[in-house]
N, C-alpha and C positions, 0 to 999 in steps of 0.2 A: 561232653563230646564236642559241642559247638565251640567252647573255649579252646579245645585242642585243635579244631580245624582252623580257627582264627589264628592261633599261634603258628600253625604250619604255613598258612597263607602268608602271614607276616614275614616268616623266615624266608619263604621263596621270593617274595617281593624284595626284601632287603638284599638277598643274594643276587638278584637280577640287577639291582641298582649298583651294588658293589662291583659286579662284573662289568657293567656299562662304564663305570668310572675307571676301572683298571685297564680296560682295553686300549683307550687312546694312549695311556702312559706306556703300555707295552709297545704300541706301534711307533711311538716317538723314540723309544730306546732301541728299537730294532736297527741293526746295522744294515746299511744299504750295500747290496752286492752288485758290482759292475763287471760285466764280461767284456774284455777288450781284445780284439784280434788285430795285431800289428802286421804291417806289410812284411817286415824283416829287419835286417841290420846291414843294409847295403851301403850306407853312407854315414858320414859324421852327423849329418842332419838327422837321420833316422835314429841314431844312437842317442842324440840329445833329446829327441822327441819322446823316446821310451823312458829316459830318466825323468823327464818332466812329468809324465803321466804317473809313473810309479811313486815319485816323491809327493805329488799333489794328492794322490789317493790316500797315502799314509797320513798326510797332514790333515786331510778332511775326515779321517776316520771311516773311509769307505773300503769295504772288502773287495779287492781287485783280483779278478781271475784273468790272467794275461797269457796270450799265446803269440808265438812268432811264426808267421806263415812262410818264411823263407822265400818271399816274392812269388808265391804260387796261389792263385785264386782258389783252387780246390782245397787247399789247407785252410784258408780263411772261412770258406763255406762250412767245412767240417767243424771248425772251432765255434762258429755261430750256432750251428745245430747242437753242439755240445752245451752251449750256454742256455739254449732254449730248454733242453732236457733237464738242466740243473735249476731251471726256473729262477734265473737271476732277475734283479729288478730292472736293470737297463743294460742294453747291448750297445757297444760302440766299436767302430772299426775304421781303419784308413784303407779304402778299397784299392787293391792292386791295380785293377783296370776299371773302366767306367761301366761296362756292360756285363750282363749275365747274373744280376743279383735278384731279380724279381721273385723267383721261386722261394729262395731262403728268407727274403724279407717278408713275403706273404705268410710264411710259417711263423715268423716272429710276431707279426701282427695278429695272427689267429690265436697265438698264445698270450696276447695282450702284453707283450714286452716291448716298450718303446725303444727305438733305435736312434742313435746320434752318430752322424758321420763326422769324422775329423780329417783334416788335411786335404782330402780329395772327394770329389763328387761322384755320383752314380748317374747313369743314363736310364731313366725310367719315366714312363708316362703317368704312373700312379705315384704322385709325390706324398701321398698319405702313408707310404711305406716307411718313411723316416720322419722324425719329429723336428730335427734341427741339424744344421751343418756348421761346424767351426773350421774355417779354412782361410787361406790366403786367396787373393784374387790373382790367379796364375796368368790370366790374359794381360792384366795390368803389369805384372812382372816382366812379361815379354815386351810390352810397350816401353817400359822403362829402359830395358836393355837396348832397344832400337833407338830410342831418343838419345841416350848417352852416346851411341855410336855416331849418329848423324851430327850431333853437336861437337864431337871431339875429334873425328877423323878428318884431318885437313889436307892430306896428301892428294894431289890432283890425279885424275884418271879413274878407270874402273876399279871397284873394290870387290875382290873375290872373297866370299865368306863361306867357310865350311861350318856345318852345324852338327853337334853331337846331341841327338835327341834322347829323351828319357825313355823309360819302359814303354814299348809299343802299346797303344790303347789306354795308357794312364792319363788322367786329367791334366797333370802338370805338363806332360809331354805335348799333348794336343793344344793346350791353351797357351803355353809359353811360345810355341812355334807360331800360333795364330797371331798373338799380340806383336811379336817381333816383325813378322812379315807385313802386318798392317801398317807399321810405322815406316819401315825401310822402303816400301814401294813408292813413297813420296819422292825419292831421289833415284832415278834410273841407273845411276853409277853403282849402286849397291845391289849385288846379286848373290844369292845362295847357290854356289856351284856344286856342292856336295852335301848330302844330309843322310845321316845313318844313326841308328840307335846305339848308345853306349850303355844302355840299361841302368843308368844312374850309378855305375860302379867305376872306381878308379882304374881297375885292371882293364875293363872293357873300353874305357875312354882312351887309354894308352894304345890299346890294340887297334882301334878304329882310326885313331889319329895317325898311327904309323902307316896304315893303308892309304889314308888321304895324302900323306906326304910323298909316298912312293908314286902315286898316280898323278900328282899335280905339284909342279915346282913353284907355282905362282899363287900361293895362299896369303891373303892379307890379314884376314880376321878369323878367329875361332869364336863361335858362339856356342857355349855348352849349357845345357839345361840344368846342370847343377855343378857345384864347385868340385866335387870328387872327380867327375869326368874331366873337368878342366885341369885339375892337378895331374891326373894320369896323362893327359894330352901334353902338358908342359914337359913331362919326362921324355915323351916321344919327340917333341920339337927340339929339345936339347941334344938328344941322341942323333938327330939328323943334322946337327951342326948349325942350327939356327938359334936366335935369341928370342925366347918367348917374352912378350911385353914390348918388344921393339920391332923385330922382323915380322912377327905375327902378333897382332893385338889379341889379347885373351879376355873374353867376357864370360863370367860365371854367374850362377844364381844360388843363393842360400845365405851367403855372408857368414860362413863358419870360420873357426879359428885358422884352419889350414889355408883358407883363401887369404886371410889377412897376412899370414906368414909369407905366402907367395907374393902378395902385393908389396910387402915391406922389402922383399928381395928383388923387386923390380921385374918379376916374372909374370905378373897378372895385372891387368889394367883396371878392372872394376868388378865388383860383385853386387848383385841386386839382392837385397835382403828377403828371406822367407823365414819367418820366425817359427822355430819348432816348439817353443815353450807354450804348448796348448793345454797342458795339464790343469792348471788352476781354473781356466775358463770351462773346461770340460766338467770338472767336479762341481762347479757352481750350477751348471746346466742340469747335471744329473740330480743334484739335490732339489732343484726347483721342480723338475719333472715329477719326482717321487712325492713332493709336497703338493702336487696338483696346481702349481703356479704356471702361468703362461710363459713361454720362452720364445725368443726371436727365432724366426725360421733360418736366417742366414747371419752368421757372426763372422765379420771380416777382421783379420788381425792388421795392426798398423806396422808398416815397414818402410825402410829407407833405401838409399842408394849409396854405396861406399866406393868411390874411386881410390886408386892407389895413393894419391896425395894425402888422404885422410887416414890411411891405415894405421900408421904408427901411433897417432893420437887416440884413435878409437880402440885399438887392440886391447888395452888393459880393461876396457869396459865390457868386453865380450864374455858371455856366459856359456857359449857353446861353440 
């Protein structure tokens, strides 16, 4: 009987040891699941950003659950709640606007699912609601646009600027406006005479620029918060019988291929880069979080400024 009990005890201990050895191997082999809630497909930039995320997830062996919010916050919140219910390992999203996220982020935190922001920030007093943010410095992009204008606009007299803002309440719209204004206020000649949202889309950019041109015959500069709105505005400028890039200086942000084509055609003067290829960085951060490694709180992408004079040379190198 004693021998039998010893044999049973030995078998249980061996089983526990075997289980202890097997568990880490299973955890290491477990595929990471990432839930990503995208803003939408409103621009060339966003389309390139989506491709980057999908391709990087596939390359990293990460199971990606992807949703398109069609530029509506309520759709993103619904998607995030869906990811919480599915118990994904990490949630990531590019916030449509900056405010109104605390409730759903608290739900993710309560479920112990880490959140990574990409492209855009959120306005919250509780920064523990997200682990990291991978994004451009939008304020600096606005500053770069302002600096280029001050350095390159040589015609004497007042300079009337019209501004096509991005989506109302979004981080890039708020910060690109702030950075631009911060720089141009150094010279009282430069004034923003009209400013309205074009919602980051080509169609809306064209529509708003048409209204600007009807209301004001004396526009010297267009500053668009993204290239798609600038390209739409170029169509409106041409339809009004003016020459974009000459009669009206055109400044855009993103440095997408469409902007380079416009610059090579002499219709756009400069594009400030905002790199959409955040996928590889995101997948690295996701893997580190799941592995329990520390990750930087803020990861800023490196970007440049591309005036029309460099467009033809740089265009073959563009990946988006």
